[in-house]
C-alpha positions in Angstrom: -52.8 68.2 -37.8 -53.0 71.4 -35.7 -54.7 71.2 -32.3 -57.1 73.8 -33.6 -58.0 74.7 -37.2 -59.8 77.7 -38.7 -62.9 75.8 -39.7 -65.2 74.8 -38.2 -64.7 77.4 -35.5 -65.9 75.2 -32.6 -65.1 71.6 -33.3 -66.4 69.5 -30.4 -63.1 67.6 -29.9 -61.2 70.9 -29.6 -63.8 72.3 -27.2 -63.4 69.2 -25.0 -59.7 69.8 -25.0 -60.2 73.4 -23.8 -62.5 72.2 -20.9 -60.0 69.4 -20.0 -57.2 71.9 -20.1 -59.0 74.5 -17.9 -59.7 71.6 -15.5 -56.0 70.7 -15.5 -55.0 74.4 -14.9 -57.5 74.7 -12.1 -56.3 71.6 -10.3 -52.7 72.4 -10.7 -53.0 76.1 -9.7 -55.2 76.4 -6.7 -58.7 75.3 -7.8 -61.7 77.6 -8.6 -61.7 79.6 -5.3 -58.0 80.5 -5.7 -58.7 81.3 -9.4 -61.4 83.9 -8.3 -59.0 85.4 -5.7 -55.9 85.5 -7.9 -57.0 86.4 -11.5 -59.1 89.1 -13.1 -59.7 90.3 -16.6 -56.6 92.4 -17.4 -57.2 95.6 -19.4 -55.2 98.3 -21.0 -55.8 100.7 -18.1 -53.7 102.7 -15.7 -54.9 100.5 -12.9 -53.5 97.3 -14.5 -50.5 99.0 -16.2 -49.3 102.1 -14.2 -46.7 102.6 -16.9 -47.8 102.1 -20.5 -46.0 104.9 -22.2 -43.3 103.6 -24.5 -41.2 106.8 -23.8 -40.8 105.9 -20.1 -37.3 104.7 -19.3 -38.6 101.7 -17.4 -41.4 101.0 -19.8 -40.8 97.3 -20.8 -39.7 96.3 -17.4 -42.7 97.9 -15.8 -45.0 96.1 -18.3 -43.4 92.7 -17.4 -43.6 93.4 -13.7 -47.4 94.1 -14.1 -47.9 91.0 -16.2 -46.1 88.9 -13.6 -48.1 90.5 -10.7 -51.4 89.8 -12.4 -50.3 86.2 -13.0 -49.6 85.8 -9.2 -45.8 85.6 -9.9 -44.9 89.1 -8.7 -42.0 87.9 -6.6 -40.5 85.4 -9.1 -37.1 86.3 -10.3 -36.7 86.8 -14.1 -34.3 88.5 -16.5 -35.7 90.6 -19.3 -33.6 91.1 -22.4 -34.1 92.4 -25.9 -33.7 89.9 -28.7 -30.6 91.7 -30.0 -29.0 91.3 -26.5 -29.7 87.6 -26.6 -27.9 87.0 -29.9 -25.0 85.2 -28.1 -27.4 83.0 -26.1 -27.4 79.4 -27.4 -30.6 77.4 -27.6 -31.2 73.9 -28.7 -34.4 72.8 -30.4 -36.2 70.6 -28.0 -38.7 68.1 -29.4 -39.2 65.8 -26.4 -42.6 65.3 -24.8 -41.3 66.1 -21.3 -39.0 69.1 -21.4 -40.2 72.7 -21.4 -37.0 74.6 -21.1 -37.2 76.7 -24.2 -39.8 78.4 -26.3 -39.5 81.0 -29.0 -42.2 83.0 -30.7 -40.5 84.0 -33.9 -39.0 87.4 -33.6 -41.5 88.4 -30.9 -40.1 86.7 -27.8 -38.7 83.7 -26.0 -38.6 82.0 -22.7 -35.5 80.3 -21.3 -34.9 78.4 -18.1 -31.2 77.4 -17.6 -29.8 74.5 -15.7 -29.6 76.7 -12.6 -33.2 77.6 -12.6 -32.6 81.1 -13.9 -35.4 82.4 -16.1 -35.1 84.8 -19.0 -37.7 86.4 -21.2 -36.6 88.0 -24.4 -38.7 90.4 -26.6 -38.3 92.1 -29.9 -37.7 95.8 -29.9 -40.5 96.0 -32.5 -42.9 95.3 -29.7 -42.0 98.6 -28.0 -44.3 100.4 -30.5 -47.3 98.2 -30.0 -48.5 97.9 -26.4 -51.0 95.2 -27.0 -48.5 93.0 -28.8 -46.0 93.5 -26.1 -48.4 92.4 -23.4 -49.6 89.5 -25.5 -46.0 88.3 -26.0 -44.9 88.8 -22.4 -48.0 87.1 -21.0 -47.3 84.1 -23.3 -43.7 83.9 -22.2 -44.5 84.4 -18.5 -47.1 81.6 -18.8 -44.2 79.3 -19.8 -42.6 80.1 -16.5 -45.8 79.4 -14.6 -46.2 76.1 -16.3 -42.8 74.9 -15.0 -44.5 74.6 -11.6 -47.3 72.3 -12.8 -47.6 69.0 -11.0 -49.3 66.6 -13.5 -48.9 66.2 -17.3 -51.2 68.4 -19.4 -54.0 67.0 -21.5 -52.6 65.5 -24.6 -49.0 65.5 -23.2 -46.2 68.0 -23.5 -46.5 68.1 -27.2 -49.4 70.5 -26.6 -47.1 72.9 -24.6 -47.5 75.8 -26.9 -51.3 75.9 -27.3 -51.7 75.3 -23.6 -49.3 78.2 -23.0 -51.6 80.5 -24.9 -54.5 79.1 -22.9 -52.6 79.7 -19.6 -52.2 83.4 -20.5 -55.9 83.6 -21.0 -56.5 81.6 -17.8 -54.5 84.1 -15.9 -56.5 87.1 -17.2 -54.8 88.1 -20.5 -57.6 87.0 -22.8 -58.3 90.4 -24.3 -54.7 90.8 -25.4 -54.4 87.2 -26.6 -57.6 87.4 -28.6 -57.0 90.8 -30.1 -53.5 89.8 -31.3 -54.2 86.2 -32.2 -54.0 86.8 -35.9 -50.8 88.8 -35.8 -48.5 87.0 -33.4 -46.0 84.8 -35.2 -44.5 81.7 -33.6 -41.3 79.7 -34.1 -40.2 76.5 -32.4 -36.5 77.1 -32.3 -35.4 80.1 -34.2 -36.7 83.2 -35.9 -38.0 81.9 -39.2 -39.7 78.5 -38.9 -43.4 79.1 -38.2 -45.8 76.7 -36.4 -49.6 76.4 -36.8 -50.2 74.6 -33.6 -51.0 77.5 -31.3 -54.5 78.6 -30.5 -56.0 80.7 -33.3 -58.8 83.3 -32.7 -61.5 80.6 -32.4 -59.7 78.7 -29.7 -58.7 81.9 -27.8 -62.2 83.4 -28.0 -63.7 80.2 -26.7 -61.1 80.1 -23.9 -61.9 83.7 -23.0 -65.6 82.8 -22.9 -64.8 80.0 -20.4 -62.8 82.4 -18.3 -65.6 84.9 -18.4 -68.2 82.4 -17.2 -65.8 81.1 -14.5 -65.2 84.7 -13.3 -68.9 85.6 -13.5 -68.1 88.6 -15.8 -70.5 90.7 -17.8 -70.0 89.2 -21.3 -71.3 92.4 -22.9 -68.5 94.3 -21.2 -65.9 91.8 -22.2 -67.2 91.8 -25.8 -66.7 95.6 -26.0 -63.0 95.1 -25.3 -62.5 92.9 -28.4 -61.8 93.6 -32.0 -64.7 92.7 -34.4 -63.6 89.2 -35.4 -62.7 87.8 -32.0 -65.8 89.6 -30.6 -68.1 87.6 -32.9 -66.4 84.4 -32.0 -66.5 85.2 -28.3 -70.3 86.0 -28.4 -70.9 82.7 -30.3 -68.8 80.8 -27.6 -70.7 82.4 -24.8 -74.0 81.5 -26.4 -72.9 77.9 -26.8 -71.5 77.6 -23.3 -74.7 79.0 -21.7 -76.9 76.7 -23.8 -74.9 73.5 -23.9 -72.1 73.5 -21.3 -73.7 74.0 -18.0 -72.6 70.7 -16.6 -69.0 71.2 -17.9 -68.9 74.6 -16.2 -70.2 73.2 -13.0 -67.4 70.6 -13.0 -64.8 73.4 -13.3 -66.3 75.4 -10.5 -66.1 72.4 -8.2 -62.5 71.6 -8.8 -60.2 71.5 -5.8 -56.4 72.0 -6.0 -53.8 69.2 -6.0 -51.8 71.4 -3.6 -52.0 74.6 -1.7 -50.4 77.7 -3.3 
């Protein structure tokens, strides 16, 4: 059964997993104080993406550099390739609970970490015509890279790697892109055709963005304006529920301290 399903939108067990996973991310990546210093709500703006014109010769590399910078990974070495350029790369489907060396998102993108620690992100050239999809895909793949630095095992174990990777992209500020593209990004475990249903759908992403908003003390009306109609309604419902029922859970997140200094 998928970690999240389309109905009901806010199943209590799934929401508990979201809070547990936010707690895990906060403890593994600096605590709440570091979260406030490091991450912000990333928007499609010149400030966040100085180059967002697909006609620019450094377009896709600039977008990835911006994504990495916003994630606090600006000085991490990474190789960016188009999917067509990666045709000769060999990947092995990995179904273990402990390894996180490879992830593929259908024809959209992939992340690879070789035996020498060299990281590669691949993307489909179809994304060059859709800025939001490009950012959503690159932020997901970059989140895979960030997760290689975690200390403890994630809630539910490594079998939940893909949904927590979506969540990590939201945790690091890319919730608008992840929510607006939740219904169109296709995922594959090890190839370009086999689709999975285990990633966060709109309901899970919208609720995660609501947690991010409350942790960041953002104006939820401003955030809602950035979303498309369906995720906007889910986000508003999540904000309402969090403010009415989850004050204690939010307080616990705000008090979390890091497992190590970053």
